[in-house]
N, C-alpha and C positions, 0 to 999 in steps of 0.2 A: 157316169163318173163315180169313182169311189168317194166315200166319206173322208174328209180331211181330218187331220189330227185335232185333238182338243186344244183349247187355248192354254197358254202358260201365264204365270203371274210375274209382274215386275217386283219380285221380292216382297218386302214388308208393306209396300204401298197398296198391294191388293189389286192394282190395275191389271185388267185382263188384256192380253195381247195375243195375236196369232203366234203359233209356235215358231214362225220364222218372220223376221223383219226384212226390210229392204235397206241396204247400205247405200247412202246417197253421196258418197265421196266422188265417184267417177262422173256423175252428171254435173258436177261443178265446173267441168272444163279446165283449161290450163290456169295455173297460178303458181306463185313462188313462195316457198317457205324458207325464211332466212336467206340462204345463199343459192338455193337450187330449185329446180322444178319439182312440184309436188302434186300435180294433177295427172289425169289419165288421157292427155292429149285432147283433141277437139271433140266436141259433142254437139248433137242435134237437139236443141231444146224442145222442139215439137215432138220428137221421138221420145224424149225423156218424159214428157207429160203423158203421152200415150202409154208408155210403159208403166207409169205410176197408176194410171187408171186401170190398166189390165191387172196389175197386182191386186188392187182393191177388189176387182170383179172376181178374182180367184181366191179371195179369202184373207188377204194380208191387210192388217190394219195398223201395223207398226212400221214407222219410217225413221231411220236414224241419219241425221245430218250433223253439220257443225258450221259455226260461223266461218271457220277457215276454208271450207270446201268451195273452191272457186272464188275465194275472198267475198263471200256472201251470196254468190250466184246460186248455189245449191238451195239455200233457204228460200230465195226468191222463186225458184222453179217449183218448190213444194207449195208455196203460197198460191201460185197460179193453178197448180193441179188440184188443190184442196178448196178452191173457191166454191162456196156453197155446200161443202162437204166436211167442214171442220169437225162436226160431231161424229163422223164416221172413222176418225183416225186418231192414233196415239203418236204424238210427235216427240222425238228425242233430238236434242241438239247439244252442242258443246261450246265452251267458252274458255277464255284465258289468254288470248293474244290480241295484239293490235291488228285490226283488219283495214287495209287500204284498198277499198273496192276499186277505185279509179285505176290504180297501178297493179292490181292483182297481186299484192305483196302482203305477206304476213310476217310480223316481227314480235319480239317479246316485249313485255312491259318492264324494261330495265335491261341490264347488260347480259343477263343469262336466264335460262329457264329455271334453274334451281331456286333462285331467289327473286323470281319475277313478282312484281306487285299486282298480283291477280285480284286480291281483295279490294284494293283501291280503285279498281276499274270495273268491279262486278256489276254495279248498278247501270253503268253505261252499257256494258256488254248485253245485259238481259233486255234492256229497253230497245237496243238496236236490233237484236234478234227477233223480238216480238214484232217490231215494225216490219222487218224483212219477211217474216213468216205470215204477216197480216192476221195475227191472232192476239188475244188478250191473256193467254196463258200458255205455258209450255208444260207438257206432261212429265218429261224427264229431262233435267238439266244436268249436264255432265262436265266436270272439270277436265279440260283437255290437255293440261300440262303434265306430261308423263312423269317428269323427274322433279317436280316441285317439292321442296323440302317439307317435311311433315308439319313443322311449326307454321309455315305459311299456309299450308292447306287447311289447318284447323281454323285459321282466321277466316278463310273462305267459307268453311262449313258453317260457322256462326252466322254469316250473312245469308247463306242459303236457307238456314232455318227461318230467318226473318222473311225471306221471299215465299216460303211455304205458307207461313201465317198470313201473308198478304194476298195469297191466292194467285201470285204470278207464276209459280211453278207448283206441281203436284208432288214430285219427289225428285231426288237428285242422286248423283253417283260420281265416280271418278274413272276415267279411262286411263288405266295404268296396270302394269303387270307385277307391281311390287307388293308382295303380301303384307309386309310390315306397314306400308303406307295405308293400305286398305283397312287393316286391323285398327289403326288409330283413327281413321277418318269415318268409319262406319258405325260408331257407337251410338249415334242418334237414331231413333225409330223412323225418322223421315228420310234416311238414306236407304234407298231401295235397290240399288244396282251397282255393279262393277262392269266396266267394259274391258275385256281381256282378249289378247290374241289366242285363238284356239282352233286347231284343225287336227286332222289325224296324225300329223307328223310333228306338231309343235304346240307348246302351250304350258303354262304354269299350273300343274295339277294340284299343287299345294293351295294355290289361290282358289281354284275351283272347289276344293274340299271345304275351304273356309266359307265360301258362298253357301254351300249346302248347310253347313253348321249354323250359320247366322241368318238364314233365310234371305239371302240376297240373290237377285237375278244375275246370272252370268251372261252378259251380252257379248257375243263372240264375233270380233272382227277377224278378217282373214280366213273365214271358214273354208274357202276354196283356194287358199294359198295364193291370193292375188292372181288367180286364173290358172295356176299350174294344175290344180286338181280337177279341171274340166277335161284334161286329157288332150287339149288342142295344141300343146307346145312340144317342141323338139329341142335337142341341145343347140340347134342353130337358130332358134327363134330370137329375133331382135325387136327392139322397141324404138319408137320415135324419140327424139331428143327431149320433147316436152312430156314424156310419159314417165311417171315416177318409178316405174319398174326398171328403167334403164339405170337408175341411180340408187336403188334401194339396197345398199350394202347391209343395212340393219336387218333385212328380212332374210332368214336362212334359206329360203327357197330360190334365191337369186345369187349368182356370183358373177361379178364383172359384167353386169347388165344382161345376163342370159340365165335361163332356167338352170337350176342346179342339177347336175347329172345324178347326184345321190338321190334327190327327190324323184327324178324321173324314173330311176331304177326301182325305188320303193313303190311307186305307183304300180308298176308292172307286177310287183310281188303280191299286191292286195287287190288288183283289178277284178279278179273273178268274184271275190266276196262282195266288193262294193257294187258290182253290176248285177248282182243276183236279183231274181224276180222281175227282170226287165228294166231295172234302173239304169240311167246313164251314170257315168263316173261322177259327175257333179252331184247328182241326186244321192248317190251312195255316200259321198263325203258329208253331205248334210245329214243323212241318216245316222252316220257315225256320231256326229255331234249330239243328236237327240238321244242316242243310245248311251252316251257317256254320262249324262246327268239329267234329272228332271228340272234342273235350274237353268239349263242352257237355252239361249235364244240366238241362233246364228243370224247374221245380217249380211248375206252375200251382196256384192255390188252388182250393178247392171248399167247398161247403156241402151239396150234395145228391148223391144217387146218380146222377141224370141228368147232372150236370156231370162226374162221374167217368167215366161211360160214354162221353161224347163225347170227353173228353180222351184216355182210354186207347185209343180207336179210332185215334187219330193214329199209334200205334205200328204199326198194320197197314199204313198207307200209307207210312211211313218218311219220309226227308228229301226236300226238293225237289232236283231235278237241278241240275247246274252251270249249264245253260242257263237254267233258271227263276230261279236266284239272280242271274244276270247280267241277266236281263230286269227283275227287280225293281229292281236298282240303276239301270238305265237309266230306268225309269219314275219313280223317285224323284230322278233327276238327281244321282247321287252316284258 
């Protein structure tokens, strides 16, 4: 086996993590966010635990979840998988919504996301996540409300600083793609990361540049385009009613519940470069993320051991070269 890539850091926190994390949204199973399905259909909890253990065996120590995922279920699965192994992993989770575990329903703290009273519920949120995760500290605690107004977010940040001092969290960040919001939120040395959407076809590169400038980790959701960049979809691929991809109009890779033809055509344009040196398409998409910036940490999702094995093998190949990155830009005319 080839030697895997060196670790990367969670920004200013100095916490060392594997160059790739595991995104734990899909293993939460079905749940509803506000008015619609937000999970990835049914899930096998035993397979989820096996997949997590396989990832650890293959060199992954970073796992990203959220209180929302499965309405707490994803956090509980991680607790089961990490029992007796807590010191071997770095756990990231997210907060900012009311979680109804019994009914698998997520709602805002108030009438809307923008003015949600996140700060007023932060203590309750962190204690509940600590209990579900069966741990006494969280390595990276992330604000999950994408559109929260900056003034409200700064109230949350002040409370997060207190949680760092108390040892309940080690560092914190915000899962949003708004550059101005991150610029205002990240002025404290205890803010270590941003979670932003980033893949070969989509992402806020201005925000990524800010992460590099300010020594923030850029944790990348959607690195495989919610599955499109695995190469397994066609224009006729459809999803179950309880699969978020059937409803994800906000994600540019899907239109009317099906993979975007534009994205599928773009994949064919860059397939040869991404699959060089024996990589699969998914491994090439992850290699592009690493080649884009030393601050990036992609967190591809998973449901099975096989998916974990394929994604982890990308760490053996490492990032694309500068020439390959330039060739992709040329092919995509950007």
